[in-house]
C-alpha positions as CSV (number, residue, x, y, z in Angstrom):
1,M,-74.3,32.3,-6.4
2,E,-75.3,30.7,-9.2
3,M,-74.8,32.3,-12.9
4,W,-76.3,31.6,-16.1
5,F,-75.7,32.9,-19.4
6,E,-77.5,32.0,-22.7
7,G,-76.5,33.0,-26.4
8,G,-77.2,32.4,-30.2
9,G,-76.3,29.3,-31.0
10,E,-77.1,25.8,-32.7
11,G,-80.6,25.5,-32.6
12,G,-82.6,23.8,-29.5
13,F,-83.2,26.8,-27.1
14,G,-80.4,28.8,-27.6
15,G,-76.8,28.6,-28.3
16,S,-73.6,28.3,-25.8
17,R,-75.1,28.2,-22.6
18,V,-73.2,27.8,-18.7
19,L,-74.1,26.3,-15.6
20,R,-72.2,26.8,-12.1
21,H,-72.6,23.6,-10.2
22,A,-71.4,20.9,-8.5
23,R,-73.2,17.6,-9.0
24,R,-73.3,13.8,-7.4
25,R,-73.0,11.0,-9.3
26,V,-73.6,12.0,-12.9
27,G,-76.9,11.5,-15.1
28,I,-79.7,13.2,-14.4
29,R,-82.5,11.4,-12.3
30,G,-85.5,13.4,-10.8
31,G,-87.8,12.8,-8.0
32,G,-90.1,13.3,-10.9
33,V,-92.5,15.9,-12.2
34,S,-96.2,15.4,-11.9
35,G,-98.2,16.3,-15.1
36,A,-97.3,16.9,-18.7
37,S,-94.1,17.5,-18.0
38,K,-93.2,15.0,-16.1
39,G,-89.5,14.4,-16.4
40,W,-87.6,12.6,-19.7
41,L,-86.6,9.8,-18.5
42,S,-89.5,8.7,-16.8
43,T,-91.3,9.5,-20.1
44,V,-88.6,7.2,-22.3
45,L,-88.6,4.2,-19.1
46,T,-91.8,3.6,-19.2
47,S,-91.6,-0.5,-18.5
48,S,-93.5,-3.5,-16.3
49,L,-91.9,-4.8,-13.2
50,S,-90.6,-8.0,-14.8
51,D,-88.6,-6.1,-17.4
52,L,-87.3,-3.4,-15.0
53,L,-85.9,-6.9,-13.2
54,R,-84.9,-8.2,-16.1
55,R,-83.1,-5.3,-17.1
56,D,-80.5,-5.2,-14.3
57,Q,-78.6,-7.9,-15.7
58,G,-77.7,-8.8,-19.5
59,S,-75.8,-5.9,-22.0
60,Y,-76.6,-2.5,-23.2
61,V,-76.4,-0.7,-26.2
62,S,-74.4,2.7,-25.7
63,L,-75.7,4.7,-29.0
64,D,-73.9,7.9,-29.5
65,I,-75.8,9.9,-32.3
66,G,-73.8,12.7,-33.2
67,S,-74.2,15.3,-36.7
68,S,-71.3,13.2,-38.3
69,A,-71.2,9.8,-37.3
70,I,-72.7,7.1,-35.0
71,K,-71.0,5.3,-31.9
72,V,-71.6,2.4,-30.6
73,L,-70.4,0.0,-27.8
74,E,-72.5,-2.9,-26.3
75,V,-71.8,-3.3,-22.7
76,D,-72.2,-5.6,-19.7
77,G,-70.9,-5.8,-16.4
78,A,-71.1,-3.2,-13.7
79,P,-71.7,0.5,-14.0
80,S,-69.0,0.6,-12.4
81,S,-66.6,-1.2,-14.6
82,P,-68.6,-2.0,-17.9
83,R,-67.4,-4.6,-19.7
84,V,-67.1,-4.0,-24.0
85,L,-68.5,-6.6,-26.1
86,K,-69.0,-5.2,-29.4
87,A,-67.7,-1.7,-30.8
88,G,-68.2,0.4,-34.1
89,I,-68.3,3.6,-35.9
90,A,-70.1,4.4,-39.0
91,S,-70.3,8.1,-40.9
92,L,-73.2,10.0,-41.5
93,P,-74.2,12.5,-44.3
94,P,-73.9,16.2,-42.8
95,T,-77.7,16.5,-43.5
96,A,-78.5,13.9,-41.1
97,V,-78.3,15.5,-38.0
98,Q,-78.8,19.3,-38.2
99,A,-79.8,21.8,-35.6
100,N,-79.5,19.1,-32.6
101,L,-82.8,17.4,-34.4
102,I,-82.2,14.2,-36.9
103,Q,-83.6,15.6,-39.9
104,E,-83.4,12.1,-42.1
105,P,-84.7,9.3,-39.5
106,D,-85.0,7.1,-42.4
107,V,-81.0,7.6,-43.1
108,V,-80.3,7.4,-39.4
109,A,-82.1,4.8,-38.4
110,G,-80.9,2.5,-41.6
111,T,-77.4,3.6,-40.2
112,I,-78.1,2.5,-36.9
113,I,-79.2,-1.3,-38.3
114,S,-76.6,-1.9,-40.4
115,L,-74.1,-1.3,-38.0
116,L,-75.4,-3.3,-35.4
117,D,-75.8,-6.2,-37.7
118,E,-72.3,-5.4,-39.2
119,K,-70.7,-5.6,-35.6
120,R,-73.0,-8.6,-34.4
121,I,-74.6,-6.5,-32.1
122,R,-77.8,-8.1,-30.4
123,S,-78.9,-6.3,-27.4
124,K,-82.2,-3.9,-28.1
125,R,-82.2,-1.6,-25.1
126,V,-80.0,1.4,-25.6
127,V,-78.9,4.0,-23.2
128,T,-78.0,7.6,-25.2
129,A,-77.5,11.5,-24.9
130,V,-79.0,14.3,-26.2
131,P,-76.6,17.4,-27.4
132,G,-75.4,19.6,-24.5
133,P,-76.7,22.7,-26.8
134,A,-80.4,21.4,-26.9
135,V,-81.0,21.7,-23.1
136,I,-81.5,23.8,-20.6
137,I,-79.7,23.5,-17.6
138,K,-79.7,25.2,-14.2
139,K,-79.2,24.9,-10.5
140,V,-81.7,26.0,-8.0
141,T,-81.7,26.7,-4.1
142,L,-85.3,25.4,-2.5
143,S,-86.2,25.3,0.3
144,G,-88.4,22.8,2.0
145,S,-87.5,18.6,1.8
146,A,-87.8,15.9,-1.3
147,G,-91.4,14.7,-2.3
148,P,-94.8,16.4,-4.2
149,G,-94.2,19.6,-2.6
150,L,-90.5,19.8,-4.1
151,D,-92.1,18.5,-7.3
152,K,-94.2,21.9,-7.2
153,Q,-91.2,24.2,-6.3
154,V,-89.6,22.7,-9.1
155,M,-92.5,23.6,-11.8
156,A,-93.3,27.4,-10.5
157,E,-89.1,27.3,-10.8
158,A,-88.6,26.1,-14.1
159,A,-91.6,28.1,-15.4
160,N,-89.2,31.5,-14.6
161,F,-86.6,30.2,-17.0
162,I,-87.8,28.0,-19.4
163,P,-88.7,30.0,-22.5
164,E,-90.8,27.5,-23.8
165,S,-94.6,26.4,-22.8
166,L,-94.1,23.8,-19.9
167,D,-96.1,21.6,-22.0
168,L,-93.8,21.4,-25.2
169,V,-90.3,20.1,-23.0
170,N,-89.3,17.3,-20.9
171,L,-88.5,18.4,-17.6
172,D,-86.4,16.4,-14.9
173,Y,-84.2,17.1,-12.0
174,Q,-81.9,15.8,-9.2
175,V,-80.9,17.0,-5.5
176,I,-77.4,17.0,-5.4
177,D,-76.6,18.7,-2.0
178,R,-78.5,19.7,1.1
179,P,-76.8,22.5,2.5
180,G,-79.0,22.9,5.5
181,P,-82.2,20.9,7.2
182,T,-84.6,22.4,4.6
183,V,-82.4,23.5,2.0
184,L,-82.2,21.7,-1.3
185,E,-79.5,22.2,-3.9
186,V,-81.4,20.8,-7.2
187,I,-80.2,21.0,-11.1
188,L,-83.2,21.1,-13.6
189,V,-83.0,20.2,-16.8
190,A,-85.1,20.6,-19.8
191,V,-85.1,19.7,-23.3
192,K,-87.8,20.3,-26.0
193,K,-89.7,17.4,-26.5
194,E,-89.4,17.5,-30.3
195,I,-85.9,17.0,-29.7
196,I,-85.9,14.5,-27.3
197,N,-88.5,12.2,-29.7
198,S,-86.1,12.7,-32.6
199,Y,-83.9,10.7,-30.7
200,T,-86.2,8.2,-29.4
201,S,-88.1,7.9,-32.1
202,V,-85.3,6.8,-34.8
203,I,-84.2,4.0,-31.8
204,R,-87.5,2.7,-31.8
205,Q,-87.3,2.7,-35.9
206,A,-84.1,1.0,-35.8
207,G,-86.1,-1.9,-33.7
208,L,-84.2,-0.9,-30.4
209,E,-85.5,0.4,-26.7
210,P,-84.4,3.5,-25.8
211,V,-83.8,2.9,-21.5
212,V,-81.8,6.0,-20.6
213,V,-81.3,9.2,-22.0
214,D,-78.5,11.5,-20.7
215,V,-76.8,14.7,-21.8
216,D,-73.6,14.5,-23.3
217,Y,-71.9,16.9,-21.2
218,F,-72.6,14.4,-18.2
219,A,-71.8,11.6,-20.0
220,L,-68.1,12.8,-20.6
221,E,-68.3,13.3,-16.5
222,N,-68.8,9.9,-15.9
223,M,-66.3,8.6,-18.8
224,Y,-63.9,11.0,-16.2
225,Q,-65.3,9.5,-13.1
226,L,-64.5,6.0,-14.4
227,N,-61.2,6.1,-16.4
228,Y,-59.0,8.9,-13.7
229,E,-59.2,9.4,-9.8
230,P,-59.0,13.6,-9.9
231,M,-57.5,15.3,-6.3
232,D,-60.0,17.4,-4.0
233,S,-58.6,20.7,-5.8
234,E,-57.3,19.8,-8.6
235,I,-59.4,21.4,-12.0
236,V,-59.6,19.6,-15.3
237,A,-61.4,21.0,-18.0
238,L,-62.9,18.2,-20.2
239,V,-63.3,19.5,-24.5
240,N,-65.5,17.5,-26.3
241,I,-64.6,18.5,-29.7
242,G,-68.0,17.4,-32.4
243,A,-68.8,17.9,-35.6
244,R,-70.4,21.0,-35.4
245,Y,-70.0,22.2,-31.7
246,S,-67.5,21.5,-29.0
247,S,-68.7,21.2,-25.4
248,I,-66.9,21.6,-22.2
249,N,-67.2,20.3,-19.0
250,I,-64.8,22.3,-15.8
251,L,-64.8,19.8,-13.4
252,K,-63.2,20.4,-9.5
253,G,-62.1,17.2,-7.4
254,G,-64.0,15.5,-10.1
255,R,-67.4,17.3,-10.2
256,S,-68.9,19.5,-12.6
257,S,-68.5,23.0,-12.0
258,F,-68.7,24.6,-15.1
259,T,-70.6,23.6,-18.2
260,G,-70.6,25.4,-22.0
261,D,-70.5,25.2,-25.6
262,V,-68.6,26.9,-28.4
263,A,-70.0,26.5,-31.7
264,V,-67.2,25.4,-33.7
265,G,-66.0,21.9,-34.7
266,G,-64.9,19.3,-37.0
267,A,-67.0,20.5,-40.0
268,E,-64.6,23.1,-41.0
269,F,-61.8,20.8,-41.0
270,N,-64.0,18.3,-43.3
271,D,-64.6,21.1,-45.8
272,L,-60.8,21.8,-45.8
273,L,-59.4,18.4,-46.8
274,M,-62.5,17.9,-49.0
275,R,-61.5,21.3,-50.9
276,N,-57.6,21.1,-50.8
277,L,-57.2,17.7,-51.4
278,G,-59.8,16.6,-53.4
279,L,-60.9,13.9,-50.9
280,S,-64.5,12.6,-50.4
281,F,-66.5,13.2,-46.9
282,E,-66.0,9.6,-46.2
283,E,-61.9,10.0,-46.3
284,A,-61.7,13.4,-44.8
285,E,-63.6,11.9,-42.3
286,H,-61.5,8.9,-41.9
287,I,-58.0,11.2,-41.9
288,K,-59.9,13.7,-39.2
289,R,-60.4,11.0,-37.0
290,G,-56.4,10.2,-37.0
291,G,-56.4,7.7,-40.1
292,K,-53.4,6.9,-42.1
293,T,-53.0,8.0,-45.9
294,D,-50.8,6.9,-47.9
295,R,-51.4,10.3,-49.7
296,F,-50.5,12.4,-47.5
297,T,-48.0,12.4,-44.1
298,P,-49.4,13.9,-41.0
299,E,-46.7,17.1,-41.3
300,Q,-48.9,17.7,-44.7
301,I,-52.4,16.9,-43.6
302,E,-51.0,19.2,-40.4
303,T,-49.9,21.6,-42.8
304,F,-53.5,21.7,-44.9
305,V,-55.6,22.1,-42.2
306,G,-53.7,24.7,-40.0
307,P,-55.9,27.6,-40.4
308,A,-59.5,25.0,-39.5
309,T,-56.7,24.2,-36.5
310,Q,-55.6,27.9,-35.1
311,F,-59.7,28.3,-35.4
312,L,-60.6,26.1,-33.2
313,I,-57.9,26.6,-31.0
314,D,-59.2,30.3,-30.3
315,E,-62.1,29.4,-30.0
316,I,-61.7,27.0,-27.2
317,Q,-59.2,29.0,-25.7
318,R,-61.8,32.2,-26.0
319,A,-64.3,30.2,-24.0
320,L,-62.3,28.1,-21.3
321,S,-60.8,31.9,-20.8
322,F,-64.4,33.6,-20.2
323,F,-66.6,30.5,-19.0
324,W,-63.8,29.7,-15.6
325,R,-62.2,33.3,-15.1
326,T,-65.9,34.3,-14.9
327,A,-66.7,31.5,-12.4
328,S,-63.5,31.2,-10.3
329,E,-59.7,32.9,-9.7
330,E,-58.3,29.0,-9.8
331,P,-56.4,28.0,-12.6
332,L,-57.1,25.6,-15.0
333,G,-54.5,22.3,-14.2
334,M,-55.3,20.3,-17.0
335,V,-57.1,19.6,-20.3
336,Y,-58.4,16.7,-21.7
337,L,-59.3,16.4,-25.4
338,S,-61.7,14.1,-27.1
339,G,-63.8,13.9,-30.2
340,G,-62.8,12.5,-33.3
341,T,-61.7,15.8,-34.6
342,A,-59.1,15.8,-31.0
343,M,-56.6,13.6,-33.1
344,V,-56.0,16.2,-35.5
345,P,-52.5,16.6,-36.0
346,G,-51.1,20.0,-34.1
347,I,-54.9,20.3,-32.0
348,V,-53.2,19.0,-28.9
349,R,-49.6,20.7,-29.0
350,G,-51.9,24.3,-30.0
351,L,-53.7,24.3,-27.4
352,A,-51.0,23.2,-24.8
353,Q,-49.4,26.3,-26.1
354,R,-51.5,28.4,-26.5
355,L,-53.3,27.8,-22.5
356,E,-49.7,27.4,-21.1
357,V,-51.2,24.2,-19.0
358,P,-51.1,20.4,-20.2
359,V,-53.4,19.2,-23.1
360,E,-53.7,15.4,-23.6
361,L,-56.1,13.2,-25.5
362,V,-58.1,11.7,-22.9
363,D,-58.0,7.7,-22.4
364,P,-61.7,6.3,-21.5
365,T,-60.4,2.9,-22.3
366,R,-58.6,2.7,-19.0
367,H,-60.4,1.0,-16.5
368,L,-62.6,-1.1,-19.8
369,T,-62.7,-4.7,-19.9
370,F,-63.5,-6.5,-22.7
371,G,-65.1,-9.6,-23.5
372,R,-63.5,-12.6,-25.8
373,G,-65.1,-11.6,-29.1
374,A,-64.1,-7.8,-28.7
375,D,-61.9,-5.9,-31.3
376,T,-59.6,-4.4,-28.5
377,E,-57.3,-2.9,-30.7
378,F,-60.5,-0.7,-32.7
379,V,-62.1,0.5,-29.6
380,K,-58.2,1.8,-28.6
381,S,-57.0,3.8,-31.9
382,N,-60.8,5.2,-31.7
383,A,-61.1,6.1,-28.5
384,S,-61.0,9.6,-28.4
385,S,-64.1,9.5,-31.1
386,L,-65.4,7.0,-28.5
387,A,-65.8,9.1,-25.0
388,V,-69.5,10.2,-25.0
389,S,-69.9,6.4,-25.4
390,V,-68.2,5.2,-22.9
391,G,-69.7,7.6,-20.4
392,L,-72.6,6.3,-21.4
393,A,-72.1,2.6,-20.8
394,T,-71.8,3.6,-17.0
395,R,-75.8,4.3,-16.7
396,R,-78.5,1.8,-15.8
397,P,-82.3,1.8,-15.4
398,G,-83.0,3.1,-12.1
399,D,-79.1,4.9,-11.1
400,K,-79.0,7.8,-9.4
């Protein structure tokens, strides 16, 4: 039986939401939904046949637009074995992206342009993601078979749970299982048009072409599937600590069973570092992401950010306990952390002690290859921050 929770949170459709589901290959692709609410990927991927054929080859820009930084990879190769050509990270001011919307498009577009110029990234085709808290995701069981009839059922089901007029949202779906001859399990994904347009329009403003739009939850799952080989019974949690929220994706046997988010992230660490140590925003971001400084030792940093670390650990532990115990009696076996804040001294150790399960930084570079001009050391030293970008690097137009 499906479970669905809504709460108050950061913008979009509302806050912490949880989904129990079993996904196939990650990345939302639908059978298509006719009418004004046609699948959002379809609204982004409007191209000629020659364009689609051309896109099967060449390079892509994997672009993760966060609320504190832009992370980018230029990649080519097959989705199952992406090769990194270039990589970069650039900070954003805290006012640029708020409430799941790009509030300062000129700033974000300018930052993208400067970053791509600095790294000499020439590809124009972009794979990006919208933030999980901005998205409604629901698993439903429908009768019938794929085709126009399924489109109508999807639209009818979506009207029952989306708290907006369907004219105001982009909707997509994917059939994930067929438990019976005439029974389909379907994942529906919906996002307000204003949210997705804020991301795709700023990408176009930067002179680029958005060709795939994913959700950060699912990008993390793709990253994990690329780099790890889980056992069928293994249960792991992927926790990505962003600036303003932390996303959670619990996998069983490598497939997502539960997704959610908590409205706490790395912004608190920046505030403490700037207030207690007199650092600039840029200096605080550098230290938070594991950067070294001659002014303070890691032990001093851990002491200074202790209150924020404890609060973050409390919230993640509470969320994991609630999310998973509501869904299953099976215990978590492992937690993988990602995001720049995961590099802050004391978080991995403290969370492991609190949860009493192994916790480690995820390594999204295990199965990456690198081109001759790639800065391998930069990618590996910033691997935690690039987890979503690596997951996006496995997506291509037209994949399932």
